[in-house]
C-alpha positions in Angstrom: -9.0 -25.8 15.7 -12.0 -26.5 13.5 -11.4 -27.7 9.9 -13.1 -24.7 8.7 -10.6 -22.5 10.5 -7.6 -24.4 9.0 -9.2 -24.4 5.6 -9.6 -20.6 5.9 -6.2 -20.1 7.3 -4.7 -21.9 4.3 -6.9 -19.9 1.9 -5.6 -16.8 3.2 -2.0 -18.0 3.4 -1.7 -17.5 7.2 1.8 -18.4 8.6 2.0 -22.1 9.6 5.3 -22.5 11.2 5.3 -24.5 14.7 5.3 -21.4 16.6 2.6 -19.6 14.4 0.3 -22.7 14.6 0.8 -22.9 18.4 0.0 -19.1 18.9 -3.1 -19.4 16.8 -4.2 -22.6 18.8 -3.5 -20.7 22.1 -5.5 -17.6 20.9 -8.4 -19.8 19.6 -8.6 -22.0 22.8 -8.6 -19.1 25.4 -10.4 -16.3 23.6 -14.1 -15.6 23.1 -14.9 -16.1 19.3 -15.3 -12.3 18.7 -11.7 -11.8 20.1 -10.2 -14.7 18.1 -11.9 -13.6 14.8 -10.5 -9.9 15.6 -6.9 -11.1 16.1 -6.8 -13.1 12.9 -8.3 -10.0 11.0 -5.9 -7.7 12.5 -3.0 -9.7 11.0 -4.6 -10.0 7.6 -5.3 -6.2 7.5 -1.9 -5.3 8.8 -0.1 -7.4 6.1 -2.2 -5.8 3.3 -1.5 -2.3 4.6 2.2 -3.0 4.7 2.1 -4.6 1.1 0.2 -1.5 0.0 2.9 0.8 1.4 0.1 2.5 3.5 2.4 1.7 6.5 6.0 0.6 6.9 7.4 -2.6 5.3 7.9 -5.5 7.7 10.5 -7.9 6.8 9.5 -10.7 9.6 5.9 -11.6 8.6 5.9 -14.4 11.2 6.7 -11.9 13.9 4.1 -9.6 12.8 1.6 -12.5 12.8 2.6 -13.5 16.4 2.1 -10.0 17.7 -1.3 -9.8 16.1 -2.6 -13.0 17.0 -1.4 -12.8 20.5 -2.3 -9.0 21.1 -5.6 -9.6 23.1 -4.6 -12.3 25.4 -5.3 -9.6 28.0 -8.8 -9.5 27.2 -9.2 -13.1 28.3 -9.1 -14.9 31.7 -5.9 -16.7 30.6 -3.9 -13.5 31.0 -6.2 -11.3 33.3 -3.8 -10.0 36.0 -3.6 -6.7 37.9 -2.0 -5.1 34.9 -3.8 -3.0 32.3 -5.0 -5.4 29.7 -2.4 -4.5 27.1 0.5 -5.2 29.5 -0.9 -8.4 30.9 -1.3 -9.6 27.2 2.1 -8.6 26.3 3.6 -10.5 29.4 1.6 -13.5 28.5 2.6 -13.4 24.8 6.2 -13.0 25.8 6.2 -16.0 28.2 4.8 -18.1 25.3 7.1 -17.0 22.8 10.1 -17.7 25.3 8.7 -21.2 26.0 8.6 -21.7 22.1 12.5 -20.6 21.9 11.9 -17.4 20.1 14.8 -15.2 19.8 15.0 -12.6 22.8 15.1 -9.7 20.5 12.0 -11.0 18.6 10.2 -11.5 22.0 11.0 -7.9 23.0 9.5 -6.5 19.6 6.3 -8.6 20.0 6.1 -7.4 23.7 6.1 -3.9 22.6 3.8 -4.1 19.8 1.2 -5.8 22.2 1.8 -3.5 25.0 1.5 -0.6 22.8 -1.4 -1.6 20.5 -3.9 0.9 21.9 -1.4 3.8 21.9 -1.7 6.2 19.3 1.3 8.2 18.5 3.6 5.8 20.4 3.3 2.4 18.6 4.6 3.7 15.2 7.7 4.8 17.0 8.8 1.4 18.2 9.8 -0.2 14.9 8.0 -1.7 11.9 6.1 -4.6 13.8 4.8 -2.4 16.5 3.8 0.2 13.8 2.2 -2.3 11.4 0.5 -4.4 14.1 -1.1 -1.2 15.4 -2.4 -0.2 11.9 -3.9 -3.6 11.4 -5.7 -3.6 14.9 -6.9 0.0 14.5 -8.2 -0.9 11.1 -10.3 -3.7 12.3 -11.5 -1.7 15.3 -12.1 1.8 14.0 -11.4 1.5 10.2 -8.1 3.6 10.6 -6.6 2.6 7.3 -9.5 0.7 5.5 -9.4 2.9 2.4 -5.9 1.4 1.7 -7.2 -2.2 1.6 -7.6 -4.0 -1.8 -11.1 -3.7 -3.1 -13.4 -6.3 -1.4 -10.7 -7.8 0.6 -12.4 -6.7 3.9 -15.6 -8.3 2.8 -13.9 -11.6 2.2 -12.0 -11.5 5.5 -15.3 -10.6 7.5 -17.0 -13.5 5.6 -14.4 -15.9 6.8 -14.0 -14.6 10.4 -17.2 -12.4 11.2 -17.3 -9.4 13.5 -19.8 -10.4 16.0 -20.1 -6.5 16.9 -16.6 -6.5 17.9 -16.2 -3.0 18.9 -19.2 -3.2 21.4 -18.3 -6.9 22.7 -14.6 -6.0 23.3 -15.5 -2.6 25.2 -18.0 -4.6 27.5 -15.3 -7.4 28.2 -12.6 -5.0 29.0 -14.9 -2.6 31.1 -16.2 -5.6 33.1 -12.5 -6.5 33.9 -12.0 -3.1 35.4 -15.2 -3.2 37.4 -14.0 -6.3 39.1 -10.4 -5.0 39.4 -10.0 -1.3 39.3 -6.2 -1.7 39.5 -6.3 -2.6 35.8 -7.5 0.9 34.8 -4.9 3.7 35.8 -6.5 6.9 35.6 -7.1 8.4 32.1 -5.8 5.3 30.5 -7.7 3.5 27.6 -9.2 0.7 29.9 -10.3 3.6 32.2 -12.0 5.4 29.4 -13.9 2.1 28.4 -14.9 1.6 32.0 -16.2 5.3 32.1 -18.4 4.8 28.9 -19.7 1.4 29.9 -20.3 2.1 33.5 -21.9 5.6 33.5 -22.8 5.6 37.2 -19.1 5.4 38.3 -17.4 9.0 37.9 -14.3 9.1 36.1 -11.0 10.2 37.7 -10.0 13.3 35.6 -6.5 15.0 35.5 -7.8 17.8 37.9 -9.0 15.0 40.4 -5.4 13.7 40.3 -3.8 17.0 40.7 -6.3 17.9 43.6 -5.4 14.5 45.5 -1.7 15.2 45.2 -1.8 17.4 48.4 0.4 20.3 46.9 -2.6 22.7 46.8 -2.3 23.7 43.1 -5.1 26.1 42.5 -6.9 26.7 39.3 -5.6 29.4 37.0 -7.0 31.1 34.0 -6.0 29.6 30.8 -4.2 32.6 29.4 -2.3 33.0 32.7 -1.2 29.3 32.6 0.0 29.8 28.9 2.2 33.0 29.6 
Protein backbone atom coordinates (compact mmCIF):
# COMPACT_ATOMS: atom_id res chain seq x y z
CA UNK A 1 0.00 0.00 0.00
CA UNK A 2 1.12 3.53 -0.59
CA UNK A 3 2.10 5.83 2.22
CA UNK A 4 -0.68 8.18 1.19
CA UNK A 5 -3.28 5.44 1.53
CA UNK A 6 -1.96 4.50 4.97
CA UNK A 7 -1.99 8.12 6.11
CA UNK A 8 -5.53 8.63 4.85
CA UNK A 9 -6.71 5.43 6.49
CA UNK A 10 -5.30 6.66 9.79
CA UNK A 11 -6.86 10.11 9.30
CA UNK A 12 -10.30 8.57 8.76
CA UNK A 13 -9.84 6.02 11.56
CA UNK A 14 -10.20 3.00 9.28
CA UNK A 15 -9.96 -0.29 11.22
CA UNK A 16 -6.38 -1.49 11.55
CA UNK A 17 -6.63 -4.92 13.16
CA UNK A 18 -4.48 -7.60 11.47
CA UNK A 19 -7.39 -9.02 9.48
CA UNK A 20 -8.60 -5.54 8.50
CA UNK A 21 -5.13 -4.58 7.26
CA UNK A 22 -4.88 -7.84 5.32
CA UNK A 23 -8.32 -7.31 3.77
CA UNK A 24 -7.45 -3.78 2.71
CA UNK A 25 -4.18 -5.00 1.23
CA UNK A 26 -6.00 -7.71 -0.73
CA UNK A 27 -8.63 -5.32 -2.06
CA UNK A 28 -5.99 -2.81 -3.11
CA UNK A 29 -3.74 -5.43 -4.72
CA UNK A 30 -6.39 -7.14 -6.85
CA UNK A 31 -8.74 -4.25 -7.68
CA UNK A 32 -8.64 -1.46 -10.25
CA UNK A 33 -8.19 1.87 -8.53
CA UNK A 34 -11.81 2.91 -9.01
CA UNK A 35 -13.02 -0.31 -7.33
CA UNK A 36 -10.63 0.01 -4.41
CA UNK A 37 -11.63 3.62 -3.81
CA UNK A 38 -15.29 2.61 -3.98
CA UNK A 39 -15.01 -0.11 -1.36
CA UNK A 40 -13.20 2.22 1.05
CA UNK A 41 -15.79 4.97 0.55
CA UNK A 42 -18.59 2.44 1.00
CA UNK A 43 -17.33 1.59 4.47
CA UNK A 44 -16.87 5.22 5.48
CA UNK A 45 -20.37 6.11 4.29
CA UNK A 46 -21.86 3.01 5.95
CA UNK A 47 -20.20 3.84 9.27
CA UNK A 48 -21.43 7.44 9.19
CA UNK A 49 -24.96 6.42 8.25
CA UNK A 50 -25.08 3.99 11.16
CA UNK A 51 -23.74 6.63 13.55
CA UNK A 52 -26.39 9.07 12.33
CA UNK A 53 -29.12 6.45 12.96
CA UNK A 54 -30.17 6.66 9.32
CA UNK A 55 -29.79 2.87 9.21
CA UNK A 56 -29.45 0.22 11.97
CA UNK A 57 -26.66 0.38 14.51
CA UNK A 58 -23.76 -2.02 13.99
CA UNK A 59 -21.91 -3.28 17.05
CA UNK A 60 -19.18 -5.04 15.05
CA UNK A 61 -17.42 -2.23 13.17
CA UNK A 62 -14.59 -4.51 12.09
CA UNK A 63 -17.04 -6.90 10.42
CA UNK A 64 -18.80 -3.99 8.70
CA UNK A 65 -15.42 -2.90 7.38
CA UNK A 66 -14.55 -6.40 6.16
CA UNK A 67 -17.88 -6.77 4.37
CA UNK A 68 -17.50 -3.40 2.66
CA UNK A 69 -13.81 -3.61 1.77
CA UNK A 70 -14.21 -7.11 0.28
CA UNK A 71 -17.63 -6.67 -1.33
CA UNK A 72 -16.44 -6.17 -4.91
CA UNK A 73 -13.85 -8.93 -5.19
CA UNK A 74 -16.20 -10.44 -7.74
CA UNK A 75 -15.56 -7.44 -10.00
CA UNK A 76 -11.90 -8.46 -10.26
CA UNK A 77 -10.10 -11.27 -12.04
CA UNK A 78 -9.04 -12.53 -8.60
CA UNK A 79 -12.57 -13.83 -8.00
CA UNK A 80 -14.03 -14.07 -11.50
CA UNK A 81 -15.83 -17.44 -11.58
CA UNK A 82 -18.94 -18.78 -13.29
CA UNK A 83 -21.08 -17.34 -10.48
CA UNK A 84 -22.71 -13.91 -10.71
CA UNK A 85 -20.20 -11.39 -9.43
CA UNK A 86 -21.89 -10.81 -6.05
CA UNK A 87 -21.73 -14.51 -5.16
CA UNK A 88 -18.24 -14.98 -6.60
CA UNK A 89 -17.06 -12.10 -4.43
CA UNK A 90 -18.84 -13.42 -1.34
CA UNK A 91 -17.24 -16.84 -1.80
CA UNK A 92 -13.77 -15.31 -2.19
CA UNK A 93 -14.27 -13.10 0.85
CA UNK A 94 -15.42 -16.07 2.93
CA UNK A 95 -12.34 -18.07 1.96
CA UNK A 96 -10.12 -15.13 2.93
CA UNK A 97 -11.85 -14.70 6.30
CA UNK A 98 -11.63 -18.43 7.08
CA UNK A 99 -7.91 -18.33 6.30
CA UNK A 100 -7.59 -15.51 8.85
CA UNK A 101 -9.41 -17.49 11.55
CA UNK A 102 -12.51 -15.30 11.61
CA UNK A 103 -15.35 -16.90 13.59
CA UNK A 104 -17.69 -18.90 11.31
CA UNK A 105 -20.75 -16.90 12.40
CA UNK A 106 -19.03 -13.66 11.37
CA UNK A 107 -17.92 -15.23 8.08
CA UNK A 108 -21.54 -16.14 7.39
CA UNK A 109 -22.71 -12.58 8.08
CA UNK A 110 -20.02 -11.15 5.79
CA UNK A 111 -20.93 -13.64 3.06
CA UNK A 112 -24.60 -12.62 3.21
CA UNK A 113 -23.76 -8.91 3.19
CA UNK A 114 -21.59 -9.29 0.09
CA UNK A 115 -23.83 -11.71 -1.80
CA UNK A 116 -26.84 -9.44 -1.22
CA UNK A 117 -25.19 -6.08 -1.70
CA UNK A 118 -27.11 -5.35 -4.92
CA UNK A 119 -30.40 -6.77 -3.59
CA UNK A 120 -32.73 -3.91 -2.68
CA UNK A 121 -35.41 -5.10 -0.28
CA UNK A 122 -33.46 -8.20 0.74
CA UNK A 123 -30.14 -7.07 2.23
CA UNK A 124 -31.82 -5.13 5.02
CA UNK A 125 -33.59 -8.30 6.20
CA UNK A 126 -30.34 -10.20 6.88
CA UNK A 127 -29.07 -8.39 9.94
CA UNK A 128 -27.43 -5.05 10.69
CA UNK A 129 -24.13 -5.72 8.90
CA UNK A 130 -25.83 -6.61 5.61
CA UNK A 131 -28.27 -3.71 5.96
CA UNK A 132 -25.66 -1.08 6.78
CA UNK A 133 -23.14 -2.33 4.20
CA UNK A 134 -25.90 -2.21 1.58
CA UNK A 135 -26.73 1.35 2.59
CA UNK A 136 -23.12 2.50 2.39
CA UNK A 137 -22.53 0.81 -0.95
CA UNK A 138 -25.77 2.17 -2.39
CA UNK A 139 -24.96 5.64 -1.14
CA UNK A 140 -21.62 5.59 -2.94
CA UNK A 141 -23.12 4.24 -6.17
CA UNK A 142 -26.46 6.06 -6.49
CA UNK A 143 -26.57 8.42 -3.50
CA UNK A 144 -29.21 6.41 -1.60
CA UNK A 145 -28.73 8.02 1.82
CA UNK A 146 -26.36 10.85 0.97
CA UNK A 147 -28.64 13.41 2.68
CA UNK A 148 -27.86 11.77 6.03
CA UNK A 149 -24.09 12.13 5.76
CA UNK A 150 -22.43 14.87 7.84
CA UNK A 151 -21.99 18.15 6.00
CA UNK A 152 -18.95 18.09 3.68
CA UNK A 153 -18.05 14.56 4.78
CA UNK A 154 -18.54 13.17 1.27
CA UNK A 155 -16.34 15.95 -0.13
CA UNK A 156 -13.52 14.95 2.22
CA UNK A 157 -13.90 11.27 1.37
CA UNK A 158 -13.96 11.93 -2.36
CA UNK A 159 -10.85 14.09 -2.11
CA UNK A 160 -9.07 11.22 -0.36
CA UNK A 161 -10.38 8.38 -2.53
CA UNK A 162 -11.58 9.89 -5.87
CA UNK A 163 -14.48 8.42 -7.81
CA UNK A 164 -12.88 7.95 -11.25
CA UNK A 165 -16.38 7.82 -12.82
CA UNK A 166 -17.24 4.80 -10.68
CA UNK A 167 -20.81 4.19 -11.84
CA UNK A 168 -19.87 3.90 -15.50
CA UNK A 169 -16.50 2.22 -14.92
CA UNK A 170 -17.96 -0.51 -12.73
CA UNK A 171 -20.84 -1.14 -15.12
CA UNK A 172 -18.35 -1.57 -17.97
CA UNK A 173 -16.25 -4.11 -16.04
CA UNK A 174 -19.22 -6.18 -14.89
CA UNK A 175 -20.87 -6.14 -18.31
CA UNK A 176 -17.63 -7.23 -19.94
CA UNK A 177 -17.43 -10.17 -17.55
CA UNK A 178 -20.86 -11.25 -18.73
CA UNK A 179 -19.93 -10.73 -22.38
CA UNK A 180 -17.08 -13.20 -21.89
CA UNK A 181 -19.10 -15.60 -19.74
CA UNK A 182 -22.92 -15.41 -20.00
CA UNK A 183 -23.25 -17.89 -17.10
CA UNK A 184 -22.45 -14.97 -14.81
CA UNK A 185 -25.76 -13.27 -15.65
CA UNK A 186 -28.90 -15.27 -14.88
CA UNK A 187 -31.85 -13.78 -16.77
CA UNK A 188 -33.29 -10.65 -15.15
CA UNK A 189 -30.46 -10.43 -12.60
CA UNK A 190 -28.49 -7.25 -11.88
CA UNK A 191 -25.47 -8.43 -13.92
CA UNK A 192 -27.82 -9.23 -16.81
CA UNK A 193 -29.26 -5.71 -16.59
CA UNK A 194 -25.79 -4.18 -16.76
CA UNK A 195 -24.93 -6.31 -19.78
CA UNK A 196 -28.17 -5.25 -21.45
CA UNK A 197 -27.49 -1.53 -21.05
CA UNK A 198 -23.79 -1.76 -22.01
CA UNK A 199 -24.19 -4.19 -24.95
CA UNK A 200 -27.32 -2.94 -26.67
CA UNK A 201 -26.93 -5.21 -29.69
CA UNK A 202 -27.50 -8.30 -27.53
CA UNK A 203 -31.22 -8.85 -26.81
CA UNK A 204 -32.07 -9.20 -23.14
CA UNK A 205 -33.93 -12.29 -21.91
CA UNK A 206 -37.26 -11.19 -20.44
CA UNK A 207 -39.69 -12.94 -18.12
CA UNK A 208 -41.95 -13.74 -21.07
CA UNK A 209 -39.00 -15.23 -22.97
CA UNK A 210 -38.33 -17.54 -20.03
CA UNK A 211 -42.01 -18.52 -19.82
CA UNK A 212 -42.14 -19.28 -23.54
CA UNK A 213 -39.00 -21.44 -23.30
CA UNK A 214 -40.46 -23.52 -20.47
CA UNK A 215 -42.45 -25.69 -22.88
CA UNK A 216 -45.71 -25.52 -20.92
CA UNK A 217 -47.50 -23.55 -23.64
CA UNK A 218 -48.70 -20.76 -21.34
CA UNK A 219 -50.54 -18.21 -23.49
CA UNK A 220 -50.82 -14.44 -23.02
CA UNK A 221 -53.90 -13.30 -21.12
CA UNK A 222 -55.43 -9.89 -20.63
CA UNK A 223 -54.17 -8.16 -17.49
CA UNK A 224 -57.65 -7.88 -15.97
CA UNK A 225 -58.28 -11.56 -16.57
CA UNK A 226 -54.96 -12.48 -14.92
CA UNK A 227 -55.79 -10.37 -11.85
CA UNK A 228 -59.26 -11.86 -11.34
